N, C-alpha and C positions, 0 to 999 in steps of 0.2 A: 522550633525548627526553622530552617531557611526555606523560603518559597518565592517564586516569581508571581507577581499579581499585577493585573491592570484593572482600573476602575472606570475607564471609558475607552471607546474605540479610537483607533488612530495608528500612526506609524510605530516602528519598534521602540521609540522613545517612551511610550506609555508603560512599558514593562519595567517594574521595580522589584528589587530584591528586598524582602521584608522578613521580619520575624513573626511567626504565627504559632499558636499552640498546636501541638500534634493533634490531628482530628481523631475523634472517637468513631469506631465503626458502628453503624446502626444495624438493625435487624437485617440479616441476609447479606451483610457486607464484610469485607476484610480490610484490615489496615496493612499497607505494604510499605516497607522501607525501600525506597527506590535506589537503584544503582545508576541507571541510564534512562534518559528520556529521549524519544525519537521526535524529530520535528518534521511535519508534513505541510504541504501547501495549504491544507484546510486550516492549519493553526494560524497562519498570518491572515488568511481570508476572514476567519472568524474574528480575529483581533480588529480588523478594519471595518467589518460589516455587521456582525451579529449582535443582537441586544444582550444585555447582562441582567437576567432575571433576578439574580441575587445581589446585584450592585457591584460585584467584583468577580474576577475569574483568574484561576491559575491555568495557564495554557498547557497543552500537551495531551494528545489522545493516546499515544503509545508509550510504553516504557517496560522496564524489567527490574525486578528486585526480589525481596524476600518477604513473605507474609509474617507479620509480627503480632497481629491480634485479630480476633474474630468477633463479630457481632452475634446477637441472639439468633439461634437457629442454624449457625454454621459450625461444623465439626472442628473441635480444637486441634485435631490431628493435622490440620492444614498449616498450623504455626510452624515456621521453619522451612516451608516449601518455597523453592525457587520458581518464580512465575513470570509470564509476560502478560501485559495488559493491552486491552483494546477499547477504544471509545471512552476512555476515562472521563473526558471533559464534554462529552456529548450531552447537552441539556443538564449538565451538572457543573458546579463551580470548581470541583476538585480535579485538576489535571495532574500531569506527571512532571511538570517543571518545578519540583519541590523535593525535599528530603523524604517526605512521607505523603501518601495519598490514601483515600478510601474509595473502593469500587464495589459494586455488587459482585458476589463470589463467582458468578458465571463469567465475569469479565477478567478473571485472573486464571490463566491457563498454565498448567504445569510445564516448566521449561526443561526439567531434567538436568543433564550435565552440559547442555549447550550454553554458550557464553551469553552474558547479559547484553552485549552488543547485538548479537543476533536477535535476542528477544525483543529489544527495543526497535528493531527494523521490521518486525513481522506485521503487526496490527493492520493499519489502514492499507499499506501497499499490497500485502499478500492476500488479504481478504478481498480487496478490489480485484486483483488479478484472478483469484479463484472464481469470482462471479463472472468475469469476462470469459473464462474458459469453460463455463458450465451452462451459460444461459441460452446457447444456440440450439437449433433444432437437431443438429448432428452431434451435439456435445453431450457427454454423460452428466448425470446429476452429481456425481462425486468423482474425485480424482484419486488415483492410485497407480502404481506401476502397471503399465499396459492399458490404462483406461483410454489413452489417446493414440494407441497404435493405429497406423494407417490414416491418421488425421494430419492435415497441414494447418499450422497456426501462423498467421502473419502478425507480427508485433510492430506496429508503427511507433517508432520512438523507443528503440531497444536499449538506450543508455540511461533512461530515467528510472526512478525507483519502482514504479508500477511496471514499467516495461521489463526491468530486470527480474522482478518477481514473476511476471508472466512467462518469461523465457525459462526460468528455473523450474517453475511448477509444470509447465508444458513438457519440458525435457524429462522431468521425473516421471511424468505420466506417459513417456515414450512417443510424444508427437514429433513430427518433422517441423522444426521451427525456423522461420525466416524473419529476420529483423531488419528494419530500416533505421538508418542513422544519418547524421549530417556531417561527419568528419571521419578521417582515418583513426583518430584517437578514440572516438566513440565506437567505431567498428571493432576495435580491440576489446573494448569493454563488453559489447554484446556477444562477441565470440567467447570471451572468458565466462560469461554467464551460462553459455551452453548453446547459443544459436548455431544451427547447422549451416545456415547461409546468411550472409550480411550484405545489404545493399546500401550504398551511399547515395542518397537521393539527390545530392547536389552534383554528383559526378556520373551517375548512371540513370538509365531509364528504368524506373521501378517496375512498371508493367511488364516490360520485356524481360527483365531479370527474374522476376517472380514466376512468370509463365514458363521459364526454362525449368524451374524446379517443380512447379505445380501447374501443368497444362490445363487442368480442369478448374483451377482456382483454389482458394483457401476455404476450409470449413468454417473458420472463424477468424475475424480480424480484431485485434486489441488496439483500440484507436485513441490516441492522445490529442489529435487535432482534426476533428471531423470536418470543419469548415475548409481547411486547406487540402485535405486528402479525399474528400467525398468522390470526386471524379475518378480518382485512382481506385478507390475501394469498390466502386460500382463495377469496374472492369476486372477486378481480381477476386470477386466473391463468387463461389460456385453456387449453382441453384440450391436453394434451401439453406444457404449459409447465413451467418450473422455478423454484423459489424457491432462490436460492443464499445460504446463511447463512454469514457470515464473522465474526460476533461474537456475544457473548451479552449485549449491553447490555439491561438491563431484566429479566433473569431467565435462569436456566440450564436451564429445562425448557419444553417446548413440548407443547401439547395439540392434536391434529388430529382432524378428523372422517374416519374411515376410508372409509366408503362413498362420499361425494361425490368424494373424491380418487381412489378406485379407478375410478369411472365415468369420470372425466376423464383417467385415465392420466397424472397429473402427477408431477413429481419434486421431492423436497426434497433438495438437494445441500448438504452441509456442506463448508466450504472452510477449509483451513489451508495456507498457501502452503509452509511448511517441509516438509510431508509429502505434497504433491500428487504425482500421477504424473509421473515424470521427463520423459516425452515432452511432456506438457502444459506443464510449466515451460520446457522448451527452446523450444517454440513461442512462449510468452509473451515470452521474452527477444528473440527475433527480431522479433516484432510491436511490442513497446514501443520497441525501438531504431529501427524503421522510423518509428514515429509521431514520435519525437524528431527524426529526420533530416528528416522532411517538415514539421516545424513544427506537428504536430498536437496537441501537448500543451505546456502552459505552467504557470508557477507565479507566485504573487504575488496581491495583492488583485484585480488586473484579470482574473485567471483564476479567481477564486473561492476562492483558497487563500492567505490572508494569511500572511506569514512572520514568525516570532518568533525573533530571533537572541540567542544567548547565547555568551559566550566559554567556552573549554574549562574554565577554573577554576570556572565557574558551572554545570557540567553537572547538579549536584544540583537547582538551580532549574529547569533545563530539564526534567528528569524530573518534578518536581513539577507543572509547568505541564501536561504531557501527562496526568499522573495526575488532574488536576483538570479535564480535558476542555476545555482552551483551544481556541477555534475557530481553525483554521488549521494550519499546519505549523511545528513547532519544529525549529530548526537550531542546531547548535553549531559555531562557527567554530574550526577546529583550526589554521589558519594563514591568512596573507594570500594571496588569489588572485593 
């Protein structure tokens, strides 16, 4: 099979297309013939920073394809099932930038009739967004239509992959969603994703505009750039609310006013999907799968998430695009659907 591999950390040039034997699924695992691999920021950050316990790594946490084999203890009925994958390469050498991969069976979620493109976009962005929408004091443990009725969600950075996922899941759960963006073009994307109100922070006063919509503040804030937005978030969070920080865009340190936040009993929740509580992640898988089955989430420009496609041989270029913050979702085609 064809696979992308790197044997030491570095820039995208360390990624090589090689021939490898098709892996055998071990106990509790499934073999998946991949159609599409999704590229996330953690893929290039891992390539640059993380150690390689096995001495080599195929990148790619997310993907979608068809189960072609099962290991000991896994029901053979799963063979032929269309699935989406999550955390395929987390502490494992087998990622999704390949024609085949193996994952624990729990990490292969039925996709139904949804497209492989959608399946490859779900994993890290949607599980992260789910955690951001459920970790706060005011927020429910699970999402479903009506779960966020009468809730206001502020998504800082509504044109990114996680921002898009947060908008879509929050709207599916009937929240009032306000998104911030940095340009008119990104405003169109956030609106296409389902945001009720969009604020261009380079042209508008975010605090003033959000307060028009939510005089009491937001129940939760999905935050991509805590260092840059902390002062704004403090002003826009209602008592008992939560700022859920999932990235360090704009800086790696945050300064907060202690007394005002104490008085308001607010929460700053830091989110990394790989290490979040197991129960929360398990619920996220159930809820995201339900949103997919109900048609509550979409991908493509019409859903505010333009798709950028690369063949497997050009995975290095795909990584470079994500590293340069291309707007939309980068996908690597590993096989014909």
